C-alpha positions in Angstrom: 21.6 5.8 12.4 20.5 3.3 15.0 19.8 -0.4 14.5 17.7 -2.9 16.4 18.3 -6.6 16.2 16.9 -9.6 17.9 17.1 -13.3 17.0 14.9 -14.3 14.0 13.8 -10.7 13.2 14.8 -8.2 10.5 17.1 -5.4 11.4 15.7 -1.9 10.7 17.7 1.1 9.6 16.6 4.7 8.9 18.3 7.2 6.6 17.2 10.8 6.3 17.8 12.8 3.0 17.2 16.5 3.1 18.5 20.0 2.5 18.6 21.3 6.1 19.4 24.9 5.1 16.6 27.5 5.2 16.7 31.2 4.4 16.2 33.7 7.2 12.5 33.3 8.3 12.1 30.1 6.3 9.8 27.6 8.0 9.0 24.5 5.9 11.4 21.6 6.3 11.1 18.6 3.9 12.9 15.2 4.3 12.8 11.8 2.7 13.0 9.1 5.4 14.2 5.8 3.9 13.4 2.7 6.1 15.0 -0.6 5.3 14.5 -4.0 7.0 17.0 -6.7 6.2 18.4 -10.0 7.5 15.2 -11.4 8.8 12.6 -12.9 6.4 15.1 -14.3 4.0 17.2 -16.0 6.7 14.3 -17.4 8.7 11.6 -18.2 6.1 10.6 -21.3 7.9 10.6 -19.7 11.4 8.3 -21.6 13.8 6.9 -23.5 10.8 5.0 -20.4 9.7 2.9 -20.3 12.9 3.3 -16.5 13.2 1.1 -15.8 10.1 -2.7 -16.1 9.5 -4.2 -15.5 6.1 -7.8 -15.3 4.9 -8.6 -15.4 1.1 -11.9 -13.7 0.1 -13.2 -14.8 -3.3 -16.0 -12.9 -5.1 -18.7 -15.5 -5.9 -21.3 -13.0 -7.1 -23.4 -13.8 -10.2 -21.2 -11.7 -12.5 -18.2 -13.9 -11.9 -19.9 -16.4 -14.3 -19.7 -13.9 -17.1 -17.5 -15.0 -18.8 -17.1 -18.4 -17.0 -13.3 -18.1 -17.1 -13.5 -15.6 -14.2 -14.8 -18.1 -11.8 -12.5 -20.8 -13.1 -9.5 -18.4 -12.8 -10.5 -17.5 -9.2 -10.6 -21.2 -8.2 -7.3 -21.9 -9.8 -5.7 -18.7 -8.3 -7.0 -19.6 -4.8 -5.6 -23.1 -5.2 -2.2 -21.6 -6.2 -2.2 -19.3 -3.1 -3.0 -22.3 -0.9 -0.1 -24.2 -2.4 2.2 -21.3 -1.5 1.3 -21.3 2.2 4.1 -22.4 4.5 3.4 -25.4 6.8 2.0 -24.1 10.1 0.3 -21.0 8.6 -3.3 -20.5 9.8 -5.7 -19.9 6.9 -9.3 -19.9 5.7 -11.2 -19.3 2.5 -14.4 -17.1 2.3 -16.9 -17.0 -0.6 -18.2 -13.5 -0.9 -21.6 -12.5 -2.3 -24.2 -10.2 -0.7 -23.3 -12.3 2.4 -20.0 -14.0 3.4 -19.7 -17.7 3.7 -16.9 -19.8 5.1 -15.8 -22.3 2.5 -12.9 -23.8 4.4 -12.4 -25.0 7.1 -15.7 -23.6 8.4 -17.2 -23.4 11.9 -15.6 -20.1 12.6 -12.1 -21.3 12.8 -8.8 -21.3 10.9 -7.1 -24.4 9.5 -3.3 -25.0 9.9 -1.5 -25.5 6.6 0.0 -28.9 6.0 -0.2 -31.3 3.0 -3.6 -32.7 4.2 -5.3 -29.4 4.9 -4.0 -27.9 1.7 -5.5 -30.8 -0.3 -8.8 -30.5 1.6 -9.0 -26.8 1.0 -8.4 -27.1 -2.7 -11.0 -29.8 -2.9 -13.5 -27.5 -1.2 -12.9 -24.9 -4.0 -14.9 -27.1 -6.3 -18.0 -25.9 -4.5 -17.3 -22.2 -5.4 -20.1 -21.2 -7.8 -21.3 -17.8 -9.0 -24.7 -16.4 -7.7 -25.9 -13.5 -5.7 -24.8 -9.9 -5.2 -21.8 -8.0 -3.8 -21.4 -6.7 -0.2 -17.7 -6.5 0.4 -18.0 -5.2 4.0 -19.5 -8.5 5.0 -16.5 -10.4 3.6 -14.1 -8.2 5.5 -16.0 -8.5 8.7 -16.0 -12.3 8.5 -12.3 -12.2 7.7 -11.6 -9.9 10.7 -13.6 -12.2 13.0 -11.5 -15.2 11.9 -8.2 -13.5 12.1 -8.9 -12.1 15.5 -9.2 -15.7 16.8 -5.6 -16.3 15.8 -2.6 -15.5 18.0 -0.5 -14.9 14.9 1.2 -11.5 14.7 1.1 -11.4 10.8 -2.6 -11.1 10.0 -3.4 -10.7 6.3 -6.3 -10.8 3.8 -6.4 -11.3 0.1 -9.6 -10.0 -1.6 -10.7 -10.6 -5.2 -13.7 -8.9 -6.8 -15.0 -8.4 -10.2 -17.8 -5.9 -9.6 -19.0 -2.9 -7.7 -20.2 -3.0 -4.1 -23.8 -2.6 -5.1 -25.5 -4.5 -2.2 -24.1 -2.4 0.6 -24.2 1.3 1.5 -20.8 3.0 1.0 -21.0 4.2 4.6 -21.1 0.6 5.7 -18.0 -0.4 3.8 -16.2 2.8 5.1 -17.1 1.9 8.7 -15.9 -1.7 8.2 -12.6 -0.5 6.9 -12.2 1.9 9.8 -12.9 -1.0 12.2 -10.5 -3.4 10.5 -7.7 -0.9 10.1 -4.8 -1.9 12.3 -6.1 -5.4 12.9 -5.0 -6.9 9.6 -3.5 -5.9 6.3 -5.2 -6.7 2.9 -4.2 -6.9 -0.7 -7.1 -6.2 -3.1 -7.5 -7.3 -6.7 -10.0 -6.5 -9.4 -10.5 -9.0 -12.1 -12.0 -8.1 -15.5 -13.1 -4.5 -16.1 -16.5 -4.1 -14.4 -15.3 -3.2 -10.9 -14.7 0.3 -9.4 -11.1 1.3 -9.2 -11.6 3.7 -6.2 -13.3 1.0 -4.2 -10.5 -1.5 -4.7 -7.7 1.0 -4.1 -9.6 2.4 -1.1 -9.8 -1.1 0.5 -6.1 -1.7 0.0 -5.2 1.8 1.1 -7.2 1.6 4.3 -5.7 -1.8 5.2 -2.2 -1.0 4.1 -2.1 -3.5 1.3 -1.5 -3.4 -2.4 -4.1 -2.9 -5.2 -4.0 -4.0 -8.8 -6.0 -5.1 -11.8 -5.9 -8.5 -13.3 -7.7 -7.9 -16.6 -7.3 -11.4 -17.9 -8.4 -14.1 -15.5 -5.8 -16.4 -16.9 -3.2 -14.4 -15.0 -4.9 -14.7 -11.6 -3.0 -17.7 -10.4 0.4 -16.1 -11.1 -0.7 -12.9 -9.3 -2.1 -14.8 -6.3 1.1 -16.9 -6.0 3.2 -13.7 -6.0 0.9 -12.1 -3.4 1.1 -15.1 -1.1 4.9 -15.3 -1.4 5.1 -11.7 -0.3 2.9 -12.5 2.7 5.0 -15.5 3.6 8.0 -13.2 3.6 6.6 -10.9 6.3 8.1 -11.2 9.8 7.3 -8.1 11.8 3.7 -6.7 12.1 2.3 -3.4 13.4 5.4 -1.3 12.8 4.7 2.4 13.2 6.7 5.4 12.0 6.8 7.7 15.1 7.5 11.4 14.5 8.5 13.5 17.5 8.7 17.2 17.1 9.9 20.0 19.5 7.7 22.7 20.9 6.5 25.0 18.2 7.0 22.6 15.3 3.9 21.5 13.4 3.6 18.4 11.2 2.3 19.3 7.8 2.1 15.8 6.3 3.6 12.3 6.3 3.3 10.3 3.1 4.7 7.0 2.0 6.2 7.7 -1.4 7.8 4.4 -2.4 7.0 1.8 -3.5 3.7 3.6 -3.9 2.2 6.9 -2.8 0.0 6.7 0.3 -0.9 9.7 2.5 -0.6 8.7 6.1 -1.2 12.1 7.6 -4.8 11.4 8.7 -3.8 8.1 10.2 -1.8 9.6 13.1 -2.4 8.3 16.6 -0.9 10.3 19.5 2.1 8.6 21.2 3.0 10.8 24.1 4.0 14.5 24.3 4.6 15.9 20.9 4.8 12.5 19.3 2.5 10.7 16.9 2.5 7.2 15.3 1.8 6.6 11.6 1.0 2.9 10.7 3.2 1.1 8.2 1.9 -2.4 8.5 4.0 -5.6 8.2 7.6 -5.9 7.0 9.9 -8.5 5.6 13.2 -7.8 3.8 12.3 -4.5 2.0 12.8 -0.8 1.8 10.2 2.0 1.8 10.4 5.8 1.7 8.4 8.4 3.4 8.1 12.2 2.7 7.9 14.2 6.0 7.2 17.9 6.0 7.2 19.9 9.2 6.8 23.7 9.8 9.3 25.2 12.3 9.2 28.6 13.9 11.0 31.3 11.8 14.6 32.0 13.0 17.6 34.2 12.3 20.7 33.3 10.3 23.1 31.1 12.3 20.4 29.4 14.3 19.8 25.7 14.0 17.4 23.1 15.6 16.3 19.6 15.6 13.1 19.8 13.5 11.9 16.2 14.0 13.0 12.7 15.1 11.7 9.8 13.0 11.7 6.4 14.7 10.4 2.9 13.9 8.5 1.4 16.9 6.6 -1.7 17.8 3.7 -1.7 20.3 4.9 -2.9 23.7 3.0 -5.2 26.1 0.1 -3.5 27.8 1.0 -0.2 26.2 4.5 -0.1 27.7 7.1 1.8 25.6 9.7 -0.2 23.6 13.1 1.0 22.5 13.0 2.2 18.9 13.9 -0.3 16.1 15.8 2.6 14.4 15.7 6.4 14.2 16.9 9.3 12.2 17.0 13.1 12.7 15.6 15.9 10.6 17.4 19.3 11.1 16.9 22.9 10.3 19.7 25.4 9.9 19.2 29.0 8.9 21.7 30.6 6.5 22.2 33.7 4.3 23.9 31.5 1.7 21.4 31.7 -1.2 22.8 28.7 -3.0 22.6 26.6 0.1 19.1 27.6 1.1 17.5 27.3 -2.4 19.0 23.9 -3.3 16.5 21.1 -3.3 17.4 17.6 -2.1 17.4 15.3 -5.1 15.4 12.8 -3.1 12.8 15.3 -2.0 12.5 16.7 -5.6 12.1 13.2 -7.1 9.4 12.0 -4.8 7.5 15.4 -4.9 7.4 14.8 -8.7 6.2 11.2 -8.2 3.4 12.4 -6.0 2.5 15.0 -8.6 2.6 12.3 -11.3 0.0 10.2 -9.4 -2.2 13.2 -8.9 -2.0 14.3 -12.5 -3.0 10.9 -13.8 -6.0 10.7 -11.5 -7.1 14.2 -12.3 -6.5 13.7 -16.0 -8.6 10.5 -16.2 -11.4 12.1 -14.2 -11.5 15.0 -16.6 -11.5 12.5 -19.5 -14.5 10.8 -18.0 -16.3 14.1 -17.6 -15.7 15.0 -21.2 -13.2 17.8 -20.4 -10.8 17.3 -23.3 -8.6 20.3 -22.6 -8.3 19.5 -18.9 -7.6 15.9 -19.6 -5.0 16.7 -22.2 -3.2 19.2 -19.9 -3.1 16.8 -16.9 -2.1 13.7 -18.8 0.5 15.7 -20.7 2.0 16.8 -17.4 1.9 13.2 -16.3 3.8 12.1 -19.4 6.4 14.9 -18.8 6.9 13.8 -15.1 7.2 10.1 -16.0 9.8 11.0 -18.6 11.9 13.2 -16.3 11.8 10.7 -13.5 12.5 7.6 -15.6 9.2 6.0 -14.6 9.2 3.8 -17.7 6.3 1.5 -16.5 3.9 4.5 -16.0 5.1 6.0 -19.3 4.1 2.8 -21.1 0.6 2.8 -19.5 0.1 6.5 -20.4 1.0 5.8 -24.0 -2.1 3.5 -24.2 -4.3 6.4 -23.2 -2.7 9.3 -25.1 -0.6 9.7 -28.2 2.7 11.2 -27.1 3.9 14.0 -29.4 6.8 15.3 -27.2 7.4 13.6 -23.8 9.9 16.1 -22.6 7.5 19.0 -23.2 4.5 17.0 -22.2 2.7 17.5 -25.5 0.0 14.8 -26.0 -3.3 14.1 -27.8 -6.0 12.0 -26.2 -6.6 8.8 -28.1 -10.1 8.6 -29.6 -10.6 5.0 -28.3 -9.1 3.5 -25.2 -9.7 -0.1 -24.0 -11.3 -0.2 -20.5 -8.5 -2.4 -19.3 -5.8 0.1 -20.3 -7.6 3.0 -18.6 -8.3 1.0 -15.4 -4.7 -0.3 -15.3 -3.3 3.3 -15.5 -5.7 4.5 -12.8 -5.1 1.5 -10.5 -1.3 1.7 -10.8 -1.1 5.5 -10.8 0.3 5.6 -7.3 3.2 3.2 -8.0 6.5 5.0 -8.0 10.0 4.5 -9.3 12.8 4.9 -6.8 15.3 7.8 -7.0 18.4 6.9 -8.9 21.4 6.5 -6.6 24.2 8.9 -7.5 
């Protein structure tokens, strides 16, 4: 394990969990890479008076936000709460989003600097937020991107709230916008009420390496926005990449974040020199995340061993110059004729493989339910109940129990409920990728 430290920055560490033993001719190597940053954000929360962060809040102001009126009222209160949570010195702006994007504060294509006066002015400007017009989320993101790119801050973050579907913009336009914004800022996305599209909101958060969630009751928006902004204020290092180097003949099968939520990073790879690729992880404070790495090695004979991969945490250097890794860990492969050794599964790998299957089973089960496929939905959601029970994922188990009647959790025997509240179904779908960490032995 290697550590990197500099003043006023978190220290990173990497731990690799795997069963390195393969049978003769075995080729697939699985490992869980645990990345932890510590000692930075907590100790230096007031670093440079917050001048290393810029945040843009995007508030849905389409006509549907007035039905019922407490959605718009909740959005104003939540935005005010988020503004109150900004550290002094943080650059910030507020955008009203409809079928166009409008700067609410401070305006004129710029960002304000948080202090008591600007926070008061920003909250006063929220009185002008009213509901009318349509929804074109890509325009909101493009305006936010333009504002954030004017800031020298390294932590660039967006918070996006919507209550409806992206009906006034072609899906391809939103996808292109997300592709353009990826890597320039991170973004948390929230859906309020139950009239929005889960895949749109989770797609935005996934593309921009943020979190997604539902706030079914607008009365809880302020609490959620405060928590989101506190998390942003705790970030201290941006643009961290997980770099995977592999020897000649080794192929990367996939790289997935598996905790605190499942997110496939395989397709996000950018080449980083001979046999190396970078996978984006976004911004970090004091926290820990886990990644499932699978590589395919050339088949070998009993007694041979090799370095299958090297996982490193890296930051972009000036003008593309290489920087020393923040931390790194090694993935190994050893061929053996010991059947017990080669067939054992790492507890960490087994756990997170099950968590990824749990997320997929929920999504497939809910899709089958929407399509009227009762047998398919029952089978998939039953498997999800079983996986949640085995892994101790109590939060997901509670959400599943609102969609199915659980007959036997261990066996995965369930019955679909005849009536399910929209909020319960959407909450389960939105949070399906949230995982529970492996129990430490």
